[in-house]
N, C-alpha and C positions, 0 to 999 in steps of 0.2 A: 761258271764254267772256267776251268784251269787252263791257261795259255802259255805255261812255261815251256813245254815241249817246241811250240812254234817258235817262241822268242830265242830258244836255243839254236834252232835251225837257221834262224835269221841271222844270230850272233856269228855262227859258223860260216854261212854263206858270205856276210859283209867282210868278217874277217879275212877270208880267202880272197876276196876281191881287193880288201884294203894291200895285204901281203903283194899280190901280184900286180896291182896298179901303181904302188909307190916302188915296187921293184922294177916294173917295166920302164917307168919314166925315168928311174935312176939310170937304167941299162942303155935307154935312148940317148940322154944327156951325156954320159959317158962315152958313148961310142960303142959299147959292148953288143948293142943290138942295133946294127944300122938298117936304115931304109933307105931304098933308093931316092936320091933327090929328086928323080923325074917324076915321082909321084905326087910332088907338091907343085907341078906346073899347073898354072892357072888358079891356084888357091891363094889366100891372103898371106902365106907362110913363105919365107924365104929359105927356112931350114926347120928342123924337128923341134928346137928349143921350146917355142909355146905350147905345142902339141903335147911335149913330154912333160913340162911343167903342169898342164892342166890334167895330164893324167895322174900323175903322182900327188899332186895337191887336191885338185878339186875331185876326182874320181875316188883316188884312194882315201884322202882325207874325209871325205863325207861317209864313206863305207867305215872306216875306222871308227868314226864318231858314233855312227849307227851300231857298230858292232858292242862298244862298251855302253850305250844309253839304252839299248833294247833290253838289256838284262836286269834294268831297274824299273821299278813300277812306275806308271804315269804316262803321260802323253809324249814327252820328249822323245823317247826312244823310238815310239810309233812315228811322229813326225820325221825323225832323222831317218828312220828305214824307208819311208815314202820317198823322201828327198834322195836318198843314196840309190835307190833303185832305179828312179827317173832319170838321175844324172848319169849312171852306168848306161843304160839303155840309149838315151839320148848321146852320148859321147860315141857309141858305137854308130849309131845313125848317122851321125855327122862325119865319123870316118869313113863310113862307106860311100856317102855322097859327095864328099869332098876331094878323097885321095884318089888319084889316077892309077890304082892298083893294076898289076899286070900278071895273073889275070884278074879281070874286075871283081870286086868283092860282090857280096859278103862271102868271106872265107870261114872256114869251119870253126876257128877260134872266134869270129866275131858274132857267130850265129850262138855259140855257147854263150859269150858274154852277155849278148842281149837277152837270151832267155833267163841267165841269172838275174840281170837288172829288173826283167819283167816278173819275175818269180817273188823276187825280193818286194817289189812295189806290191804284187797281189797278196802277199802275205800281210805286208804292213797294212794294206787296206782292209784285210779281213781283221786285223785286231782292232783298226779304228773304228769299225762298224760294230764289232763286239762290244767296245768299251762304251760307245755312244748308247748300244741298247741297253747297258746296264747302268748309264747315269740316271741318278734321281730325278724324278720329274718326266721322265720319258715314258710314253705309254705305247 
């Protein structure tokens, strides 16, 4: 079975997440996209520096890595895809649970990004299972 179209879809979705997460992290760090300090009340963060760095480096970086590797044959791209999907969805869950948003989350954009992370993970899981089925010695 040829999985190139699925790999292309994953590359597009993770590429989109990489661009928006890296750009969003930079926007938060530079103050171009300010969030209310009150949303951090009761969290381990005194400002948005660490969440912005996590967004840009961890979320954006993992998505960028997946976007590049998934177009290559082998397991590395699939594993990067699984990780990027979990990281994206996990970041959103953490954001919704930790931030004291007004009104409370999840917002529509958080729902979309959680859905993207979940979709990327599901597509990666499909590729992993398909690759395992095709592995020699498997019955």
